[in-house]
RODO-2510 file (C-alpha; in nm, 4 decimals, decimal comma):
residues 615
     n   res          X          Y          Z
     1     m    -2,8926     2,6479    -0,6161
     2     s    -3,1039     2,3788    -0,4105
     3     r    -3,0709     2,4761    -0,0493
     4     i    -3,2552     2,2436     0,2309
     5     l    -3,3361     2,2098     0,6201
     6     g    -3,2185     1,8358     0,6927
     7     i    -3,4540     1,8173     1,0593
     8     s    -3,4319     1,4812     1,2661
     9     a    -3,6322     1,5244     1,6459
    10     y    -3,8565     1,3585     1,8680
    11     y    -3,6701     1,0435     2,0034
    12     h    -3,3043     1,0462     2,0372
    13     d    -2,9892     1,3093     1,9244
    14     s    -3,2457     1,6010     1,7757
    15     a    -3,0001     1,7766     1,4419
    16     a    -3,0026     2,0092     1,2110
    17     a    -2,8243     2,0019     0,8728
    18     l    -2,8049     2,2056     0,5493
    19     v    -2,6530     2,1467     0,2473
    20     a    -2,6652     2,3841    -0,0257
    21     d    -2,6414     2,2413    -0,3826
    22     g    -2,5461     1,9452    -0,2434
    23     a    -2,2407     2,0896    -0,0889
    24     v    -2,2383     1,9844     0,3388
    25     v    -2,2669     2,3237     0,4532
    26     a    -2,3496     2,2481     0,8712
    27     a    -2,4676     2,0075     1,1187
    28     a    -2,4867     2,0323     1,3948
    29     q    -2,7362     1,8428     1,7162
    30     e    -2,9337     2,0436     1,9390
    31     e    -2,7750     1,8958     2,2478
    32     r    -2,4481     2,1020     2,1994
    33     f    -2,6752     2,3789     2,2268
    34     t    -2,9370     2,3288     2,5202
    35     r    -2,6277     2,1200     2,7163
    36     r    -2,8828     1,8548     2,7716
    37     k    -2,7501     1,5473     2,6828
    38     h    -2,9402     1,3304     2,3636
    39     d    -3,1358     1,5357     2,3759
    40     h    -3,4806     1,4712     2,1253
    41     a    -3,6437     1,8068     2,1547
    42     f    -3,7115     2,0028     1,8233
    43     p    -3,3759     2,1397     1,7632
    44     s    -3,4604     2,5212     1,7183
    45     r    -3,0902     2,6456     1,7675
    46     a    -2,8810     2,3967     1,5574
    47     i    -3,1423     2,4825     1,3096
    48     d    -3,0548     2,8819     1,3538
    49     y    -2,6831     2,7793     1,3706
    50     c    -2,7079     2,5655     1,0177
    51     l    -2,8860     2,8571     0,8541
    52     a    -2,6416     3,1220     1,0436
    53     e    -2,3093     2,9625     0,8890
    54     g    -2,4860     2,9117     0,5554
    55     g    -2,5805     3,2847     0,5701
    56     l    -2,9484     3,1891     0,4984
    57     r    -3,2430     3,2731     0,6539
    58     v    -3,5460     3,0891     0,7218
    59     e    -3,7749     3,2806     0,3566
    60     d    -3,4324     3,1283     0,1349
    61     l    -3,4554     2,7499     0,2170
    62     d    -3,6425     2,5889    -0,0726
    63     y    -3,7287     2,2451     0,1246
    64     v    -3,7330     2,1862     0,5230
    65     v    -3,7349     1,8211     0,5317
    66     f    -3,7930     1,5517     0,8322
    67     y    -3,6302     1,2613     0,8492
    68     d    -3,9256     0,9362     0,9365
    69     k    -4,2465     0,9621     0,8336
    70     p    -4,4350     1,0032     1,1409
    71     y    -4,7942     0,8931     1,0322
    72     l    -4,6761     0,5495     0,9315
    73     k    -4,4035     0,5481     1,2906
    74     f    -4,7715     0,5557     1,3947
    75     d    -4,9087     0,3302     1,2091
    76     r    -4,6454     0,0808     1,3386
    77     l    -4,7444     0,2031     1,7479
    78     l    -5,0662     0,1027     1,6567
    79     e    -5,0539    -0,1804     1,5934
    80     t    -4,8220    -0,3145     1,7883
    81     y    -4,9981    -0,1152     2,1035
    82     l    -5,3370    -0,3272     1,9797
    83     a    -5,1030    -0,6614     1,9479
    84     y    -4,9849    -0,6438     2,3051
    85     a    -5,2962    -0,5290     2,4591
    86     p    -5,3969    -0,4586     2,7537
    87     a    -5,0233    -0,5123     2,8658
    88     g    -4,9313    -0,1934     2,6512
    89     f    -5,1726     0,0191     2,7811
    90     r    -4,9863     0,2103     3,0623
    91     s    -4,7218     0,2626     2,7629
    92     f    -5,0466     0,3973     2,5301
    93     l    -5,0726     0,6513     2,7555
    94     m    -4,7707     0,7853     2,8103
    95     a    -4,7087     0,7639     2,4916
    96     m    -5,0334     0,9120     2,2809
    97     p    -5,0040     1,2975     2,4133
    98     l    -4,7210     1,3832     2,2604
    99     w    -4,8685     1,2162     1,9325
   100     l    -5,1784     1,3942     1,9349
   101     k    -5,0550     1,6859     1,9969
   102     t    -4,6952     1,6867     1,8268
   103     k    -4,6104     1,4495     1,5833
   104     l    -4,8243     1,3934     1,3886
   105     h    -4,8866     1,7701     1,2615
   106     l    -4,4794     1,8101     1,2638
   107     p    -4,5542     2,0402     0,9121
   108     r    -4,7619     2,2503     1,1448
   109     e    -4,5058     2,2055     1,4372
   110     i    -4,2117     2,2942     1,1835
   111     n    -4,3963     2,5965     1,0023
   112     r    -4,4600     2,7255     1,3651
   113     a    -4,0384     2,6418     1,5351
   114     l    -3,9694     2,8495     1,1915
   115     g    -4,1244     3,1553     1,3155
   116     g    -4,4504     3,0903     1,0675
   117     k    -4,1737     3,2143     0,7586
   118     a    -4,0497     2,8727     0,5854
   119     r    -4,1155     2,9530     0,1356
   120     g    -4,0337     2,6478     0,0442
   121     k    -4,2286     2,2770     0,0974
   122     i    -4,2526     2,0287     0,3597
   123     l    -4,1273     1,6848     0,2947
   124     f    -4,0740     1,3594     0,4601
   125     t    -3,8749     1,0666     0,3651
   126     r    -3,8341     0,7437     0,5506
   127     h    -3,6286     0,6492     0,7862
   128     h    -3,4190     0,4059     0,7105
   129     e    -3,3864     0,6415     0,3244
   130     s    -3,2455     0,9161     0,5496
   131     h    -2,9820     0,6464     0,6762
   132     a    -2,9062     0,5325     0,4023
   133     a    -2,8542     0,8308     0,2482
   134     s    -2,5828     0,9691     0,4832
   135     a    -2,4553     0,6564     0,4318
   136     f    -2,4075     0,7242     0,0347
   137     f    -2,3947     1,0348    -0,0739
   138     p    -2,1271     1,1918     0,1150
   139     s    -1,9194     0,8305     0,0637
   140     p    -1,5892     0,8521    -0,2200
   141     f    -1,7757     0,5558    -0,3963
   142     e    -1,9137     0,5692    -0,7425
   143     e    -2,1181     0,3116    -0,6249
   144     a    -2,1806     0,0537    -0,2886
   145     a    -2,3615    -0,1442    -0,1445
   146     i    -2,5574     0,0088     0,1363
   147     l    -2,6615    -0,1423     0,4594
   148     t    -2,8503     0,0243     0,7152
   149     v    -2,8996    -0,1059     1,0843
   150     d    -3,1122     0,0257     1,3496
   151     g    -3,3437     0,0117     1,6475
   152     v    -3,6731     0,0317     1,4263
   153     g    -3,7631     0,3369     1,1765
   154     e    -4,1188     0,3710     1,0954
   155     w    -4,1429    -0,0532     1,0440
   156     e    -3,7573    -0,1531     0,9141
   157     t    -3,5357    -0,2421     1,1824
   158     a    -3,2407    -0,2704     0,8703
   159     t    -3,2217    -0,2586     0,4573
   160     l    -3,0002    -0,4194     0,2190
   161     g    -2,9740    -0,1459    -0,0955
   162     t    -2,7694    -0,0144    -0,3498
   163     g    -2,6222     0,3506    -0,4134
   164     r    -2,4880     0,4647    -0,8328
   165     g    -2,4143     0,7806    -0,9237
   166     n    -2,6959     0,9888    -0,7489
   167     r    -2,9450     0,7154    -0,6192
   168     i    -3,0108     0,4687    -0,3972
   169     e    -3,2820     0,1749    -0,4222
   170     l    -3,3369    -0,0286    -0,1226
   171     m    -3,4137    -0,3306    -0,1838
   172     s    -3,5346    -0,5892     0,1279
   173     g    -3,5433    -0,5561     0,4712
   174     m    -3,6486    -0,6637     0,8826
   175     q    -4,0047    -0,5379     0,9842
   176     f    -4,0558    -0,4426     1,4292
   177     p    -4,0198    -0,5983     1,6390
   178     h    -3,7144    -0,8032     1,5140
   179     s    -3,4713    -0,6212     1,5593
   180     l    -2,9757    -0,6349     1,5893
   181     g    -3,0787    -0,3031     1,7905
   182     l    -3,3559    -0,3440     1,9993
   183     l    -3,1624    -0,6873     2,1002
   184     y    -2,8232    -0,5065     2,1562
   185     s    -3,0547    -0,2810     2,4463
   186     a    -3,1716    -0,5450     2,5578
   187     f    -2,8628    -0,6188     2,6650
   188     t    -2,7956    -0,3271     2,7422
   189     y    -3,0559    -0,2322     2,9606
   190     f    -3,0034    -0,5852     3,0892
   191     t    -2,7279    -0,5619     3,1912
   192     g    -2,7880    -0,2253     3,4330
   193     f    -2,6851     0,0722     3,1455
   194     r    -2,9213     0,2975     3,0078
   195     v    -3,0631     0,2813     2,6502
   196     n    -2,9880     0,4473     2,3296
   197     s    -2,6773     0,5709     2,5489
   198     g    -2,4727     0,3227     2,7047
   199     e    -2,4695     0,0696     2,4517
   200     y    -2,0877     0,1959     2,3574
   201     k    -2,1278     0,0467     2,7071
   202     l    -2,1921    -0,2916     2,6041
   203     m    -1,9022    -0,3141     2,3711
   204     g    -1,6423    -0,1996     2,6116
   205     l    -1,7627    -0,4495     2,9105
   206     a    -1,6624    -0,7411     2,6492
   207     p    -1,3301    -0,7876     2,6621
   208     y    -1,4096    -0,9087     3,0065
   209     g    -1,5905    -1,1925     2,9623
   210     e    -1,6283    -1,4842     2,7255
   211     p    -1,9464    -1,5297     2,5422
   212     r    -2,0557    -1,8266     2,7281
   213     y    -2,4777    -1,7689     2,6666
   214     a    -2,3583    -1,7025     2,3268
   215     e    -2,5593    -2,0389     2,2450
   216     t    -2,8306    -1,9933     2,4853
   217     i    -2,8956    -1,6341     2,2461
   218     r    -2,9059    -1,7815     1,9195
   219     k    -3,1402    -2,1042     2,0395
   220     e    -3,3814    -1,9644     2,2677
   221     l    -3,4339    -1,6037     2,1479
   222     l    -3,3162    -1,5784     1,7612
   223     d    -3,3744    -1,8031     1,4652
   224     i    -3,0377    -1,6526     1,2406
   225     r    -3,0813    -1,7088     0,8898
   226     e    -2,7482    -1,7373     0,6551
   227     d    -2,8464    -1,3819     0,4966
   228     g    -2,8171    -1,2221     0,8354
   229     s    -3,1620    -1,1859     0,8980
   230     f    -3,3300    -1,3377     1,1890
   231     t    -3,6419    -1,3481     1,4083
   232     m    -3,6825    -1,2682     1,7918
   233     d    -3,8859    -1,4972     2,0115
   234     m    -4,0945    -1,1747     2,1677
   235     r    -4,2027    -1,4021     2,4493
   236     f    -3,8780    -1,3043     2,6313
   237     f    -3,8716    -0,9397     2,5645
   238     r    -4,1131    -0,6609     2,7060
   239     y    -4,0200    -0,3463     2,4347
   240     c    -4,3763    -0,4172     2,2176
   241     e    -4,6139    -0,3689     2,5356
   242     g    -4,3885    -0,1841     2,8448
   243     l    -4,1857    -0,0208     2,9837
   244     t    -3,8432    -0,1823     2,9798
   245     m    -3,6671    -0,4048     2,7359
   246     t    -3,7039    -0,7734     2,8872
   247     n    -3,9091    -0,9810     3,1573
   248     r    -3,9399    -1,1875     3,3926
   249     r    -3,8794    -1,5193     3,1321
   250     f    -3,5522    -1,3056     2,9402
   251     a    -3,4398    -1,3483     3,3563
   252     k    -3,4672    -1,6253     3,3924
   253     l    -3,3474    -1,7616     3,1613
   254     f    -2,9884    -1,5530     3,2424
   255     g    -2,9952    -1,6267     3,5991
   256     g    -3,2026    -1,3826     3,7784
   257     p    -3,2739    -0,9901     3,7817
   258     p    -3,1497    -0,6734     3,6006
   259     r    -2,8009    -0,5522     3,7015
   260     r    -2,9350    -0,1970     3,9424
   261     p    -2,7979     0,1131     3,7622
   262     e    -2,4635     0,1937     3,8867
   263     s    -2,4054    -0,1309     4,1094
   264     p    -2,1398    -0,3185     4,1053
   265     l    -2,0372    -0,5358     3,8006
   266     t    -2,0257    -0,8737     3,7652
   267     q    -1,8927    -1,1790     3,5611
   268     r    -2,2301    -1,2991     3,4452
   269     e    -2,2787    -0,8621     3,3196
   270     m    -1,9453    -0,9367     3,1130
   271     d    -2,0075    -1,2574     3,0505
   272     l    -2,3709    -1,1245     2,9060
   273     a    -2,1614    -0,8484     2,6737
   274     a    -1,9035    -1,0752     2,5370
   275     s    -2,2255    -1,3224     2,4025
   276     v    -2,4653    -1,0433     2,2872
   277     q    -2,0850    -0,9032     2,1203
   278     v    -2,0088    -1,1686     1,9649
   279     v    -2,3586    -1,2717     1,8028
   280     t    -2,3901    -0,8493     1,6949
   281     e    -2,0577    -0,9308     1,5030
   282     d    -2,2000    -1,2929     1,3491
   283     i    -2,5039    -1,1604     1,2305
   284     l    -2,3351    -0,8501     1,0833
   285     l    -2,1194    -1,0333     0,8996
   286     r    -2,3395    -1,2529     0,7745
   287     m    -2,4957    -0,9347     0,6527
   288     a    -2,2504    -0,7770     0,4687
   289     r    -2,1540    -1,1514     0,3256
   290     h    -2,4978    -1,0981     0,1479
   291     a    -2,4760    -0,7688     0,0834
   292     r    -2,1788    -0,8615    -0,1335
   293     e    -2,2993    -1,1822    -0,3218
   294     t    -2,6822    -1,0146    -0,3875
   295     t    -2,5226    -0,6872    -0,5318
   296     g    -2,1448    -0,7324    -0,6714
   297     m    -2,0679    -0,4153    -0,4814
   298     r    -1,7145    -0,4183    -0,4208
   299     y    -1,7322    -0,1451    -0,1800
   300     l    -2,0035    -0,0811     0,1535
   301     c    -2,1700     0,1763     0,3430
   302     l    -2,2773     0,1694     0,6534
   303     a    -2,5847     0,4014     0,8460
   304     g    -2,7665     0,3597     1,1564
   305     g    -2,7326     0,2909     1,5255
   306     v    -2,5460    -0,0125     1,5377
   307     a    -2,3239     0,1379     1,3262
   308     l    -2,0938     0,2573     1,5659
   309     n    -2,0070    -0,0823     1,6694
   310     c    -1,6358    -0,0258     1,5805
   311     v    -1,5449    -0,3728     1,7340
   312     a    -1,8277    -0,5247     1,4876
   313     n    -1,6940    -0,2671     1,1720
   314     g    -1,3787    -0,3695     1,2050
   315     k    -1,4204    -0,7131     1,1682
   316     i    -1,6575    -0,6211     0,8179
   317     r    -1,2811    -0,4509     0,7172
   318     r    -1,1304    -0,7621     0,8611
   319     s    -1,3245    -1,0340     0,6501
   320     g    -1,2334    -0,8609     0,3172
   321     n    -1,5898    -0,9344     0,1633
   322     f    -1,5406    -0,5810     0,0504
   323     d    -1,2282    -0,3784    -0,1037
   324     e    -1,3383    -0,0681     0,0994
   325     i    -1,6497     0,0512     0,3448
   326     w    -1,7227     0,3914     0,4697
   327     i    -1,9266     0,4316     0,8254
   328     q    -2,1577     0,7427     0,8467
   329     p    -1,9664     0,9607     1,1640
   330     a    -2,3215     1,0277     1,2764
   331     a    -2,4210     0,7168     1,2169
   332     g    -2,7191     0,7302     1,4650
   333     d    -3,0363     0,9640     1,4394
   334     a    -2,8705     1,2667     1,4185
   335     g    -2,6867     1,1476     1,0696
   336     g    -3,0554     1,1439     0,9296
   337     a    -3,0937     1,4596     0,9010
   338     l    -2,8258     1,5138     0,6645
   339     g    -2,9331     1,1797     0,5256
   340     a    -3,2794     1,3424     0,4308
   341     a    -3,1550     1,6899     0,2920
   342     l    -2,9194     1,4671     0,0808
   343     f    -3,1669     1,2287    -0,0197
   344     v    -3,3900     1,5756    -0,1668
   345     h    -3,0879     1,6935    -0,3079
   346     h    -2,9808     1,4158    -0,5412
   347     q    -3,3001     1,1748    -0,5235
   348     l    -3,5779     1,3781    -0,5344
   349     l    -3,4305     1,7174    -0,7460
   350     e    -3,1737     1,4460    -0,9637
   351     g    -2,8662     1,6986    -0,7712
   352     k    -2,4981     1,5757    -0,9400
   353     r    -2,2627     1,3965    -0,7165
   354     t    -1,9182     1,3986    -0,8421
   355     p    -1,7225     1,1365    -0,5336
   356     d    -1,4053     1,1170    -0,5967
   357     g    -1,2904     0,7803    -0,5410
   358     r    -1,0918     0,8763    -0,2420
   359     g    -1,1774     1,1438     0,0313
   360     d    -1,5515     1,1950     0,1523
   361     s    -1,8102     1,5281     0,1532
   362     m    -1,7925     1,5047     0,5506
   363     h    -1,4781     1,7613     0,6051
   364     g    -1,3659     1,5585     0,8333
   365     a    -1,7577     1,5838     1,0630
   366     y    -1,6041     1,9482     1,1416
   367     l    -1,9418     2,0654     1,0584
   368     g    -2,0329     2,2452     1,3878
   369     p    -2,0059     2,5698     1,5091
   370     a    -1,6255     2,7688     1,5187
   371     y    -1,4682     3,0378     1,7652
   372     g    -1,2061     3,2532     1,6074
   373     d    -0,9544     3,3863     1,8130
   374     d    -1,0631     3,7310     1,8338
   375     d    -1,4283     3,5359     1,9564
   376     v    -1,1694     3,3796     2,2702
   377     h    -0,9667     3,6893     2,2972
   378     a    -1,3277     3,8569     2,3791
   379     f    -1,4106     3,7061     2,5693
   380     l    -1,1549     3,6062     2,8044
   381     r    -1,0763     3,9645     2,8429
   382     s    -1,4172     4,0667     2,9816
   383     e    -1,4019     3,7627     3,2307
   384     d    -1,0135     3,8886     3,3249
   385     i    -0,8980     3,5311     3,2578
   386     p    -0,5279     3,4353     3,2730
   387     h    -0,3900     3,3551     2,9544
   388     r    -0,1164     3,3595     2,7060
   389     r    -0,1619     3,4187     2,3214
   390     i     0,1196     3,2717     2,0900
   391     d     0,0307     3,3736     1,7406
   392     d     0,3202     3,1930     1,5824
   393     e     0,2278     2,8105     1,5627
   394     t     0,5470     2,6194     1,5388
   395     e     0,5997     2,7943     1,9541
   396     l     0,2286     2,6839     1,9869
   397     l     0,1979     2,2986     1,9424
   398     d     0,5766     2,2536     2,0845
   399     h     0,4395     2,4691     2,3952
   400     v     0,1378     2,2024     2,3816
   401     a     0,3184     1,9591     2,3160
   402     a     0,6107     1,9509     2,5637
   403     e     0,3083     2,0220     2,8437
   404     i     0,1245     1,6682     2,7328
   405     e     0,4832     1,5076     2,7310
   406     a     0,5351     1,6386     3,0746
   407     g     0,2194     1,4215     3,1928
   408     k    -0,0283     1,7330     3,2128
   409     v    -0,3836     1,6521     3,0768
   410     v    -0,4792     1,9234     2,8165
   411     g    -0,8281     2,0723     2,6558
   412     w    -0,7928     2,1394     2,3292
   413     f    -1,0171     2,3824     2,1234
   414     h    -0,9843     2,4229     1,7834
   415     g    -1,1820     2,5697     1,4890
   416     r    -1,5000     2,4043     1,3711
   417     m    -1,7024     2,1496     1,6486
   418     e    -1,7491     1,7810     1,5015
   419     f    -2,0687     1,6412     1,3635
   420     g    -2,1636     1,2478     1,5629
   421     p    -2,0353     1,1543     1,9002
   422     r    -1,6550     1,1378     1,8641
   423     a    -1,3985     1,4324     1,9324
   424     l    -1,2186     1,4573     1,6335
   425     g    -0,9405     1,6877     1,7452
   426     a    -1,1990     1,9806     1,7961
   427     r    -1,3265     1,9441     2,0897
   428     s    -1,0989     1,6578     2,2555
   429     i    -0,9509     1,5935     2,6070
   430     l    -0,5330     1,5037     2,5201
   431     g    -0,2644     1,2996     2,7183
   432     d     0,0035     1,1172     2,6646
   433     p    -0,0720     0,7475     2,5770
   434     r     0,2340     0,5469     2,6931
   435     n     0,1729     0,6989     3,0621
   436     p     0,0592     0,3854     3,2878
   437     s    -0,1231     0,6632     3,5109
   438     m    -0,3296     0,8402     3,2724
   439     q    -0,6292     0,6565     3,2055
   440     s    -0,7108     0,6504     3,5901
   441     t    -0,6522     1,0295     3,6230
   442     m    -0,8156     1,1373     3,3267
   443     n    -1,1133     0,9816     3,4434
   444     l    -1,1907     0,9802     3,8447
   445     r    -0,9877     1,3657     3,7908
   446     i    -1,1333     1,4791     3,4664
   447     k    -1,4265     1,2222     3,3783
   448     f    -1,5623     1,1763     3,6843
   449     r    -1,6130     0,8266     3,5887
   450     e    -1,4557     0,4764     3,7170
   451     s    -1,4287     0,2749     3,3980
   452     f    -1,3322     0,0193     3,3317
   453     r    -1,2772     0,0757     2,9456
   454     p    -0,9616     0,2585     2,8340
   455     f    -0,9218     0,5610     2,6254
   456     a    -0,9061     0,5876     2,2640
   457     p    -0,6230     0,7442     2,0897
   458     c    -0,5751     0,9392     1,7643
   459     v    -0,2375     0,8308     1,5451
   460     l    -0,0383     0,9672     1,2679
   461     r    -0,2246     0,8448     0,9480
   462     e     0,1172     0,7481     0,8521
   463     r     0,2019     0,5311     1,1125
   464     a    -0,1022     0,3490     1,1633
   465     a     0,0176     0,0725     1,0111
   466     e     0,2683    -0,0073     1,1776
   467     i     0,1300     0,0337     1,5350
   468     f    -0,2359    -0,0789     1,4971
   469     g    -0,1914    -0,2868     1,1606
   470     m    -0,4213    -0,0612     0,9691
   471     d    -0,3619     0,0518     0,6352
   472     n    -0,6744     0,2528     0,5675
   473     d    -0,8181     0,5161     0,7084
   474     s    -1,0416     0,5038     1,0125
   475     p    -1,0431     0,9504     1,0743
   476     y    -1,4508     0,8613     1,2686
   477     m    -1,2984     0,6589     1,5220
   478     l    -1,5488     0,3576     1,4335
   479     e    -1,3737     0,0979     1,3715
   480     v    -1,1479    -0,1017     1,6407
   481     a    -0,7606    -0,2714     1,5304
   482     d    -0,5054    -0,4508     1,8168
   483     v    -0,2222    -0,2830     1,9301
   484     l     0,0610    -0,5036     1,7226
   485     p     0,2167    -0,7687     1,8934
   486     e     0,5942    -0,6155     1,9019
   487     h     0,4384    -0,3064     2,1210
   488     r     0,2705    -0,5407     2,3967
   489     t     0,4616    -0,5527     2,6942
   490     p     0,4660    -0,9321     2,8370
   491     l     0,2466    -0,9786     3,1759
   492     s     0,4003    -1,0786     3,4898
   493     d     0,2606    -1,3184     3,7368
   494     p     0,1290    -1,0633     4,0118
   495     e    -0,0471    -0,8879     3,7129
   496     k    -0,0973    -1,2277     3,5393
   497     a    -0,3130    -1,2389     3,8970
   498     t    -0,4729    -0,8961     3,9084
   499     m    -0,5854    -0,9638     3,5652
   500     q    -0,8372    -1,1533     3,7224
   501     s    -0,9214    -0,8972     4,0013
   502     p    -1,3730    -0,7992     4,0338
   503     d    -1,2366    -0,5418     4,0147
   504     l    -1,2674    -0,3996     3,6484
   505     r    -1,0636    -0,0758     3,7100
   506     e    -0,7166    -0,2608     3,8649
   507     r    -0,8074    -0,4551     3,5262
   508     v    -0,7481    -0,2482     3,2975
   509     n    -0,4965    -0,0341     3,4835
   510     v    -0,2883    -0,2723     3,3821
   511     v     0,0051    -0,2389     3,1352
   512     r    -0,0437    -0,4076     2,8537
   513     s     0,1694    -0,2254     2,6107
   514     a     0,3760     0,0569     2,4969
   515     f     0,0693     0,1925     2,5033
   516     p    -0,1598     0,1348     2,7757
   517     a    -0,3855     0,4339     2,8228
   518     i    -0,4979     0,3202     2,4878
   519     t    -0,5128    -0,0354     2,5744
   520     h    -0,7797    -0,2679     2,6474
   521     v    -0,7314    -0,6551     2,7996
   522     d    -0,7828    -0,7854     2,4491
   523     y    -0,5172    -0,5569     2,2969
   524     s    -0,8270    -0,3703     2,1114
   525     a    -0,8525    -0,0569     2,0711
   526     r    -1,0728     0,2232     1,8877
   527     v    -0,7885     0,4203     1,5945
   528     q    -0,8806     0,7726     1,4801
   529     t    -0,6322     0,7846     1,2109
   530     v    -0,5396     1,1671     1,1639
   531     d    -0,3910     1,3462     0,8159
   532     a    -0,2789     1,6829     0,6754
   533     e    -0,5944     1,6915     0,4731
   534     r    -0,8389     1,6745     0,7016
   535     h    -0,7056     1,7392     1,0240
   536     g    -0,4902     2,0473     0,9956
   537     r    -0,3369     2,1533     1,2836
   538     f    -0,4533     1,9060     1,4666
   539     y    -0,2281     1,6779     1,2532
   540     r     0,0899     1,9091     1,3043
   541     l     0,0532     1,9076     1,6998
   542     l     0,0400     1,4914     1,6698
   543     k     0,3978     1,5794     1,4326
   544     v     0,5157     1,7615     1,7007
   545     f     0,4753     1,5086     1,9510
   546     e     0,6787     1,2564     1,7232
   547     q     0,9262     1,4768     1,7147
   548     r     1,0098     1,5333     2,0943
   549     t     0,8871     1,1740     2,2297
   550     g     0,9728     0,8878     1,8762
   551     c     0,5835     0,7947     1,9692
   552     p     0,3180     0,9134     1,6911
   553     v    -0,0524     0,8392     1,9266
   554     l    -0,2020     1,0350     2,1285
   555     i    -0,5048     0,9808     2,3461
   556     n    -0,8642     1,2205     2,2354
   557     t    -1,1324     1,1673     2,4301
   558     s    -1,4284     1,4390     2,4117
   559     f    -1,4140     1,7383     2,6001
   560     n    -1,6730     1,6686     2,8765
   561     v    -1,7513     1,5441     3,1841
   562     r    -1,9816     1,2140     3,2107
   563     g    -2,3109     1,3366     3,1733
   564     e    -2,2487     1,6115     2,8990
   565     p    -2,2321     1,6797     2,6133
   566     i    -1,9201     1,7776     2,4194
   567     v    -1,8312     2,1482     2,5135
   568     r    -1,9391     2,3429     2,1506
   569     t    -1,8770     2,7164     2,3407
   570     p    -1,4963     2,8802     2,4391
   571     q    -1,7124     2,9851     2,7760
   572     d    -1,8247     2,5473     2,7791
   573     a    -1,4590     2,4819     2,8015
   574     y    -1,3032     2,6905     3,0255
   575     r    -1,6226     2,5762     3,2546
   576     c    -1,5541     2,2339     3,2152
   577     f    -1,1695     2,2423     3,2237
   578     m    -1,2029     2,5085     3,5313
   579     l    -1,4865     2,2725     3,7260
   580     t    -1,2119     1,9587     3,6361
   581     d    -0,8447     1,8332     3,7427
   582     m    -0,7491     1,9197     3,3866
   583     d    -0,4364     2,1502     3,4061
   584     v    -0,3703     2,3115     3,0243
   585     l    -0,6864     2,4755     2,8273
   586     v    -0,5759     2,5575     2,4470
   587     l    -0,8296     2,7840     2,3138
   588     g    -0,7310     2,9029     1,9379
   589     t    -0,4193     3,0420     2,0378
   590     h    -0,4146     3,0601     2,3554
   591     i    -0,2820     2,9382     2,6365
   592     l    -0,4630     2,9308     2,9807
   593     h    -0,2882     2,6928     3,2530
   594     k    -0,4209     2,5524     3,6012
   595     s    -0,2017     2,6775     3,8098
   596     d    -0,2897     3,1308     3,6864
   597     q    -0,6201     3,0394     3,7130
   598     p    -0,8716     3,1662     4,0091
   599     g    -0,9504     2,8761     4,3065
   600     t    -1,2677     2,6665     4,2138
   601     s    -1,4481     2,4961     4,5283
   602     n    -1,5508     2,1290     4,5592
   603     k    -1,9375     2,2768     4,6183
   604     e    -1,8398     2,4203     4,2795
   605     r    -1,7733     2,0857     4,1101
   606     e    -2,0164     1,9277     4,2669
   607     a    -2,2693     2,1567     4,1216
   608     y    -2,1569     2,1289     3,7971
   609     r    -2,1137     1,7261     3,8488
   610     a    -2,5261     1,7188     3,9344
   611     g    -2,6487     2,0025     3,7020
   612     f    -2,5813     1,6966     3,4027
   613     e    -2,7899     1,3375     3,4498
   614     l    -2,5719     1,0405     3,4439
   615     d    -2,5784     0,8158     3,1499
***
């Protein structure tokens, strides 16, 4: 048996993953343990968890593998600094201490972090090899085309490859500084959101705007080719030499300086978001079409941070270029830890792989820690927390469904924590999507954000086609589909006028479908399909809610507040529950009602919110 620990660290979303004889045993991001969102430190706590989940000691590992090659990345940094010298000197001085102290000595640092006990070999894969391995090896396909698209690895920013059996081959790619991920991040920065965490906000803002800058982007910033590759006019960007993504020339092209973070959004930002989203979709569709023409493969696997662009993913599916697509649920750097471990097992050790053509090997992305009812009970008793235990699942689910039907907001904590950026029914906050006030209630009172984005829906797999026109699985909430016309609500004249309001919260709160809390202004929704095999009790909860209401859909948003990582432990969940206006908390078989709990002060709530850095 091969026991392989994969690690990603030092850039964005550090993580660890354990693969034993080709089976994915455990995977988790470091942020869930440290409570620092997007923690990029060495994932010591995530490693400890993975080893414990596998019943292993450090000494038992055959291989430890890092998800990229630091010397190649350092080579790219030095070449870039020299090419732009002296402009990048300040950035160079900021970057070098970490490189000279840690990143250039990773074998030593890894061994030190593992207590000097590692007996297995320490290996390094290329960044996009890790992404490609994470995309193909867990997929249900015997063979497939592979696209990886992100900001930058060592030099590559996108690659095209193939997977067959237990091997992948990367055929071609794009090179830094030309990068779709960095282009999207440049507009993320320019519209006032945080790079590497605010890109999903830019995607959510796009439906409010018109793509009036799309041609400017195509003509002034990019030279796009038919295969989806492109070059960027670097005169408009600063990420090679500076500490910001764009420069004054970029600002002049788009009508003024970047938006200040947290300042009001204007129509310019909405139109910029719509424009770069359209261009991104065009490029990805070209890449996908080229992948089909070049490889002849009927299936496509996707990974890399850009593969989290759910709107583009949905359009790739609907383009018909491929019979089926599969996207790694932890598509960003965290998933690189898993891909690195799988690459060693299959590609280097020639471990067998037997996909069944139906399901993937990600176990629903439920790869993190679980806390059983005994753990929960011990915590609640130790803190003398009022609760009720319902061991009969039928009674439990009917009680929870009734609370949601009554307009309550429910924190749902059950089973193993999700791996990746999405809450998928293990660490979720749930609500009734039919309730027209639920969107604003959950944003302002629970998530502590004044959001222009509706919440995501989870839907019974067997009902997805009649609500969203989806005849495919979407268990990882990685594709956008439209609410079908028969479920839409005609807008009155006052509502049409509201749709022109400069306050985006007013626009998103207009009732435009039978499921107003999850329907965006363009009638789209980021859909998770829920089935019995993957989702177990969560699926059964949706069935009970459907039986009570006729509605097969629930709001499913991540169990956290703005700036906080998704909760990991019962203690995390209880703290979030108590310091927000959540009504009910379900910890396994234990139900807690806010009305039964001791009160919390506004000072405690403010301190809780202040403890997390806004993203």
